[in-house]
N, C-alpha and C positions, 0 to 999 in steps of 0.2 A: 504493500500499500504506500503510495507516495504522498509527500507533504501537501500538495494543493487540495488533496481530498479532505484535509482536516478543516477547511473553510467552506467545503461544498454544502454541507448541510446548513450552515448558517445562512448562506446565500440563498439557498432554496427557501428557507422560512421567510427571509425578508422579502423575496419576490412574492410569496403567497400573501403576506401581510399588506404588500403595496396595492393589492387589489381590493381591500376591505379597510373602510375608515372608521374611526371612533376612538374612544379612550381604550387604553390597554395598560394594564399594570404589570403584565408579564415583560420580561426583559432578558437579555444576554448577561450571564453572570460575569463579574470582574475576575481577574485572574486569581486573586486571593480567595475569593468565594468559591470559584471552581475547584482550586486545590482542596479547601477544608471539606467541601461537599463530597468530592471523590473519595477522599480518605474514610470519611464516615460511611459511605456506601459500601466500600469494600471491607470495612470492618463491621458491618451490620450483624446484629445478634438475631435477625429474623431473616427468612428466605425473601429474596427480592427479584423473583422471576429470572429473566435473562441476565441480570446483573449479579447474580449468586456466584460467589467464588471468584470475584474479579480482583485484580491487582492494579495498583496505579503506577503508571509510567509517565515519563516526560521525554519521549523519544525525539521530539521536534523542538529543539531549543528556540526556534523562532516563533513558536506557538504560544500564546499567553495562557492557554487552558490545558490541563492535563489530559491524558487519554486512558481509559480503563481497558485492560485486556481481559477477556474471558475466553477460556479454552473452548474450541468447537466440540459439541457433543459427538461421541463416537460414531452414531449412526450418520452424522453429517459429513464425516471425513476427518481431515487433519487440519491444524492450524489454530487460529484464534480470532475472536471477534474484537473490534476496537471500537470503543464508544466515547464520545466527548460530551461534556455538559453544554447544553444549547439554550436552555431557558429556565428561569426562576421566577416564582410567584410566592410572595409573602403574605402571611396572614396568621390568625389564631384558629387553627383548624382543629386541633386535638383538645383544647380546652380554653375557657375564657382567659384572656390576656397571655396566652402562651406565645413564644416567638417561633413560629413554625415556617417551613418553606416547602414547597413542590417544586422539584428539581427534575428536569427532563434530560436523559442522556440518550444521544442518537448514534447509530453506526455512521461511519464515515462514507455516506453514499448520497445520491441525489434525492432520496426519500428518508423520511423518519417515522418509523412505526413503533418507537419504542413505548415502554411504560413510564409514568411518572412515578417518583419516589417521594414519599412524605417523611420529612425529618423534622425533628424538634431540637431546640437549643438545649445544650446540657453543659454547664459551666462555661468554659471558653470555647467549646466545639459544639458539634452536632451529633445527634444519634438517630439513626434511620429507624422508623417505626412500622412501616409498611409500604406497599406498592399498589398503585392504582392503574389496573390494566387498561390498555388502550386509551389513556387520558392524555391528549395532547394539548401543550401550553402555547399554542401559536398566538392567539389574541384573547386576553382574560381580563375579567373583573371579579372582584371579591364582593360578597353580599353578607350582610349581618344576618345571623340566624338566632332565633329565640334561644335564650340561655347564655348568650355572650360569646359563641364561636362564630366562625366565618364559613362560607361555602365558596367555592370556585366555580365560576361560569366561563366557559372557554368555547371559543368557535375555532375549528380546525378544518382543514381541507386535505383529503388523503390523496394517494397517488392516482386514484380514479377520479379525482376531482369531487368526490362526494364531500359536500359541506355539512358539518354537524355541530350543533350548539348542545353542550352537556353541562351539568351541573355536578360537583363533586362535594360530598359531605363525608366526615369522618364520624361514624355512629357506632358506639358500643365497640371501639376498637377495630372497626372494619370499614372499608371503603364503600361508599354507597353512591352510586352515578345515576342520574336521571337524564335521559335524553329530552330536550325540550323541542327541538325541531331539527330536520335534515333535509337537504336537498340534492337531488342527484342530477348530473348534467345530461343533457340530450344526447343520445348515442344513436347514430344513424345505423349501427349494426344490429339494433333490436327492434326490427319492424312490428313485433307483436306487443310491444310496450305501449302503454297509456300515452306517454310522451310523444312517441312517433304517430300514433293515431290523432293526437290532437295538435302536434307541432308545436310544443311549448317547452320552455325551460325556465325554471326559477332558481335564482342565485342571490344570496345575501350580499349587500352592499355596504351597509353600516349599522351601527347600533348606538343607543345611548341608555343611561340608567336613571333617568329623571323619574321622580315619584308622580306617576300619572293620576292616581286616585287620592292623593292628599291624605293618606293613612300613615304616614310617617316611615314608610319602607320604600327603598328605592325599587323601581320596576324595570322592566326590559322592553325597549322598543327596538324591533328588528326591521330595517328597511330592505325590501327585497325587490330584485328586478324580475318581471315576469314577461318573457319575450315569447312571441309567437312567430313561427316561420311557415311559409307555404310549402308544405311536404306532401308528397303522394302517400296517402294514408295505408296503402298496401305495401309499398317497397321502402318506405321511409327514405326517399331521396328528394332532394331539393328541386322543385320546379324551375325549369330553364328560365333564365332572364329575370328572375325575381329575387327580392331580397327580404328584409324583415317586414312582416305585416304589420305589427304593432307592438308597443312596449308600455307596460304599466309598472309604476313604482310605488306599491302600496307599503303601509306601515303595519306590522304585526305587533300586537300587544300583549304582553305577558305581566301579570300582577304578581309580585313577590309577596308572600305572606309570612316570611321568616323562616319557612321550611321548604317551600317548593314553588315553582312557577305555575301560575294557572293562566291559560290562554283565553282571551276574550271569544265570545261566540262567533264573532267574524273571523278571527284568527283561527279558530278551530276549523270552521268551514274552509278556509284557504288551505290549511295544512292536509285536511282530507282530500282535497282536489289535487294539489301540487306538491305536497311533502312526501318525503321517503318514509314508510311505515318503519316502526320500531322493530 
């Protein structure tokens, strides 16, 4: 693996975030943060999925962040996987007033499908307490939870461009993840899909967390682009000489009650027609 790959995942995440606007509390860790979190992950007293059994190395002196090496499983062949810390999100996830962080470590490839690790402050360092499978920290906001802890709400786009808004809470020592909304891109190779038959594609554009109903809890407004294309509904091919038919930019409203998001009736109908099922 060569040195330019160490920055490839960061570049990919930045490109994905450039297509979506709005507040974002997640960020790239600084060098000292990355080193401290990497050491805590590799010394974890609990299983951490793909990162279990890792060792911290700094094979590339010019890189500000460490890389974690994990042996490849015997059934996968020989060698090792390399992970780098790419995103962190701070909050009080485990208990009120705790100093916690969600940290995402990605393989040095052009996509990142790694799990997030939850760590809590312990003295001058960190202690890993668990893993959140399939939770990506691309663009995130924290929301206050009844009882004094925080929830993490994140939007991420995977390698198939499936956009998903999810909420993470740490409940009873376990990760709890709720899917709020998901949108799949139009694929012209799936002529039997509802999208091909209807010639539409929905994609999130931006969000904000203003309190919509004045109940003291921040809410979520997700702005979505709904685009219709002139397609042959039998072959899912673009009709010759035609472009976009029309585009709407609706706002989807979700009220936060301190535990979960509740979609408005209009939003629920939109997700039923244009969202990806859970």
